[in-house]
C-alpha positions as CSV (number, residue, x, y, z in Angstrom):
1,M,14.8,-7.4,4.9
2,V,12.5,-10.2,6.0
3,F,9.3,-10.5,4.0
4,V,6.1,-11.4,5.8
5,G,5.1,-14.9,4.7
6,W,1.4,-14.5,4.2
7,R,-0.1,-12.2,1.6
8,I,-3.4,-10.9,3.0
9,Y,-3.0,-7.7,5.0
10,Q,-5.7,-5.5,6.4
11,I,-4.8,-2.2,7.9
12,H,-7.2,0.1,9.6
13,A,-6.9,3.2,11.6
14,Y,-8.8,3.4,14.9
15,D,-11.8,5.7,15.4
16,Y,-12.4,6.0,11.6
17,P,-14.7,4.0,9.3
18,T,-13.0,0.7,8.6
19,E,-10.8,0.8,5.5
20,I,-9.6,-2.7,4.6
21,S,-7.1,-3.2,1.8
22,E,-4.7,-5.9,0.7
23,Y,-1.1,-5.0,1.2
24,S,2.3,-6.6,0.9
25,A,4.7,-6.0,3.7
26,G,8.2,-6.6,4.9
27,S,10.0,-6.4,8.2
28,D,13.4,-5.1,9.2
29,G,13.1,-7.0,12.6
30,E,11.9,-3.9,14.4
31,Y,9.0,-2.6,12.3
32,I,6.4,-4.0,9.9
33,K,6.9,-1.9,6.7
34,F,4.2,-1.0,4.2
35,T,4.1,1.2,1.2
36,H,1.2,3.5,0.6
37,T,0.2,6.4,-1.6
38,T,-0.2,9.8,-0.1
39,T,-3.5,10.6,-1.9
40,R,-5.7,8.1,-0.1
41,Q,-7.9,8.7,2.9
42,K,-6.3,5.9,4.9
43,Y,-2.9,7.8,4.7
44,Q,-4.6,11.0,6.0
45,N,-6.3,9.0,8.8
46,I,-3.0,7.4,9.9
47,Q,-1.3,10.9,9.9
48,R,-4.0,12.1,12.3
49,D,-4.0,9.0,14.5
50,P,-1.1,6.5,14.1
51,R,-2.8,3.6,15.9
52,V,-3.3,0.8,13.4
53,A,-4.3,-2.9,13.4
54,V,-3.1,-5.4,10.8
55,S,-4.7,-8.8,10.2
56,I,-2.9,-11.6,8.4
57,T,-4.7,-14.8,7.4
58,D,-3.1,-17.9,6.0
59,M,-4.7,-18.4,2.6
60,D,-4.4,-22.2,2.8
61,N,-5.9,-22.4,6.3
62,P,-8.2,-19.5,7.2
63,Y,-8.3,-20.7,10.8
64,T,-4.7,-19.6,11.1
65,Y,-4.4,-15.9,11.5
66,A,-2.6,-13.2,13.5
67,E,-3.6,-9.6,14.4
68,F,-1.0,-7.0,15.2
69,R,-1.9,-3.8,16.9
70,G,0.5,-0.9,17.2
71,L,1.6,2.5,16.1
72,V,2.9,3.9,12.8
73,E,6.0,5.5,14.4
74,R,7.7,6.7,11.3
75,I,6.7,7.7,7.8
76,E,9.4,8.2,5.1
77,E,8.9,9.5,1.6
78,D,9.7,7.1,-1.2
79,P,9.8,9.3,-4.3
80,T,11.2,6.7,-6.6
81,G,9.0,3.9,-5.3
82,A,12.0,1.7,-4.5
83,F,10.3,0.0,-1.6
84,Y,7.2,-0.6,-3.7
85,D,9.4,-2.2,-6.4
86,T,11.2,-4.4,-3.8
87,L,7.8,-5.8,-2.5
88,A,6.4,-6.2,-6.1
89,K,9.5,-8.2,-7.2
90,H,9.4,-10.4,-4.1
91,Y,5.7,-11.2,-4.4
92,G,5.8,-11.6,-8.2
93,V,3.7,-8.6,-9.1
94,P,4.1,-8.1,-12.8
95,W,4.2,-4.3,-12.7
96,G,6.4,-1.8,-10.8
97,Y,6.2,1.7,-9.5
98,R,3.6,3.7,-11.5
99,G,4.7,7.2,-10.5
100,N,2.1,8.0,-7.8
101,P,3.5,9.7,-4.6
102,R,4.4,7.0,-2.1
103,V,5.6,6.7,1.5
104,I,6.9,3.9,3.7
105,L,4.9,3.3,6.9
106,Y,6.9,1.9,9.8
107,M,4.6,0.1,12.2
108,K,5.9,-0.8,15.7
109,I,4.0,-3.8,17.1
110,Q,2.5,-3.4,20.6
111,H,0.2,-6.4,20.9
112,I,-0.2,-9.7,19.0
113,T,-3.1,-12.1,19.1
114,G,-4.2,-14.9,16.8
115,Q,-5.0,-18.6,16.4
116,N,-2.8,-21.6,15.4
117,L,0.4,-19.4,15.5
Protein backbone atom coordinates (compact mmCIF):
# COMPACT_ATOMS: atom_id res chain seq x y z
CA MET A 1 0.00 0.00 0.00
CA VAL A 2 1.32 3.40 -0.97
CA PHE A 3 -0.09 6.27 1.08
CA VAL A 4 -0.85 9.52 -0.68
CA GLY A 5 1.57 12.08 0.73
CA TRP A 6 -0.68 15.10 1.16
CA ARG A 7 -3.53 15.17 3.60
CA ILE A 8 -6.31 17.38 2.20
CA TYR A 9 -8.68 15.52 -0.07
CA GLN A 10 -11.88 16.79 -1.56
CA ILE A 11 -14.18 14.36 -3.27
CA HIS A 12 -17.26 15.40 -5.12
CA ALA A 13 -19.63 13.60 -7.40
CA TYR A 14 -20.56 15.28 -10.66
CA ASP A 15 -24.03 16.72 -11.25
CA TYR A 16 -24.84 16.97 -7.55
CA PRO A 17 -24.39 19.82 -5.10
CA THR A 18 -20.71 20.02 -4.19
CA GLU A 19 -19.93 17.94 -1.13
CA ILE A 20 -16.41 18.65 0.01
CA SER A 21 -14.87 16.64 2.81
CA GLU A 22 -11.40 15.90 4.09
CA TYR A 23 -10.27 12.33 3.52
CA SER A 24 -7.21 10.21 3.98
CA ALA A 25 -6.32 7.90 1.13
CA GLY A 26 -3.95 5.23 -0.05
CA SER A 27 -3.08 3.77 -3.42
CA ASP A 28 -2.38 0.25 -4.53
CA GLY A 29 -0.73 1.54 -7.73
CA GLU A 30 -3.88 1.09 -9.79
CA TYR A 31 -6.54 2.85 -7.71
CA ILE A 32 -6.81 5.66 -5.18
CA LYS A 33 -8.59 4.06 -2.23
CA PHE A 34 -10.84 5.88 0.23
CA THR A 35 -12.92 4.70 3.13
CA HIS A 36 -16.46 6.01 3.52
CA THR A 37 -19.59 5.38 5.58
CA THR A 38 -22.66 4.02 3.83
CA THR A 39 -25.03 6.40 5.60
CA ARG A 40 -23.95 9.69 4.00
CA GLN A 41 -25.40 11.38 0.94
CA LYS A 42 -22.03 11.44 -0.85
CA TYR A 43 -21.97 7.63 -0.84
CA GLN A 44 -25.48 7.47 -2.30
CA ASN A 45 -24.53 9.99 -5.00
CA ILE A 46 -21.42 7.99 -5.95
CA GLN A 47 -23.52 4.85 -6.23
CA ARG A 48 -25.83 6.64 -8.71
CA ASP A 49 -23.02 8.32 -10.64
CA PRO A 50 -19.47 7.02 -10.10
CA ARG A 51 -17.71 10.02 -11.69
CA VAL A 52 -15.66 11.84 -9.04
CA ALA A 53 -13.03 14.54 -8.75
CA VAL A 54 -10.39 14.68 -6.02
CA SER A 55 -8.31 17.75 -5.18
CA ILE A 56 -5.10 17.52 -3.18
CA THR A 57 -3.34 20.63 -1.92
CA ASP A 58 0.12 20.78 -0.34
CA MET A 59 -0.49 22.26 3.11
CA ASP A 60 2.97 23.88 3.12
CA ASN A 61 2.55 25.45 -0.33
CA PRO A 62 -1.05 26.06 -1.40
CA TYR A 63 0.12 26.84 -4.95
CA THR A 64 1.05 23.19 -5.33
CA TYR A 65 -2.01 21.10 -6.01
CA ALA A 66 -3.33 18.26 -8.11
CA GLU A 67 -6.79 17.36 -9.30
CA PHE A 68 -7.69 13.84 -10.28
CA ARG A 69 -10.85 13.00 -12.22
CA GLY A 70 -12.05 9.49 -12.66
CA LEU A 71 -14.53 6.79 -11.80
CA VAL A 72 -15.23 4.80 -8.68
CA GLU A 73 -14.94 1.42 -10.39
CA ARG A 74 -15.36 -0.77 -7.35
CA ILE A 75 -16.91 -0.55 -3.91
CA GLU A 76 -16.08 -3.18 -1.28
CA GLU A 77 -17.68 -3.62 2.10
CA ASP A 78 -15.34 -3.13 5.05
CA PRO A 79 -17.41 -4.47 7.98
CA THR A 80 -14.53 -4.47 10.46
CA GLY A 81 -13.17 -1.06 9.41
CA ALA A 82 -9.76 -2.60 8.68
CA PHE A 83 -8.90 -0.13 5.91
CA TYR A 84 -10.09 2.79 8.06
CA ASP A 85 -7.78 1.60 10.87
CA THR A 86 -4.86 1.25 8.43
CA LEU A 87 -5.29 4.86 7.29
CA ALA A 88 -5.87 6.13 10.85
CA LYS A 89 -2.67 4.47 12.06
CA HIS A 90 -0.61 5.79 9.14
CA TYR A 91 -1.85 9.38 9.50
CA GLY A 92 -1.63 9.39 13.31
CA VAL A 93 -5.37 9.64 14.02
CA PRO A 94 -5.81 8.89 17.75
CA TRP A 95 -9.03 6.90 17.34
CA GLY A 96 -9.89 3.83 15.32
CA TYR A 97 -12.94 2.27 13.77
CA ARG A 98 -16.09 3.37 15.59
CA GLY A 99 -18.50 0.73 14.34
CA ASN A 100 -20.36 2.63 11.61
CA PRO A 101 -20.94 0.72 8.33
CA ARG A 102 -18.00 1.36 6.00
CA VAL A 103 -16.94 0.66 2.44
CA ILE A 104 -13.74 1.08 0.45
CA LEU A 105 -14.07 3.18 -2.71
CA TYR A 106 -11.65 2.32 -5.54
CA MET A 107 -11.15 5.32 -7.84
CA LYS A 108 -9.56 4.76 -11.26
CA ILE A 109 -7.86 7.97 -12.45
CA GLN A 110 -8.75 9.14 -15.97
CA HIS A 111 -7.32 12.69 -15.97
CA ILE A 112 -4.77 14.62 -13.87
CA THR A 113 -4.17 18.35 -13.81
CA GLY A 114 -2.42 20.64 -11.34
CA GLN A 115 0.32 23.12 -10.64
CA ASN A 116 3.95 22.68 -9.48
CA LEU A 117 3.70 18.90 -9.71
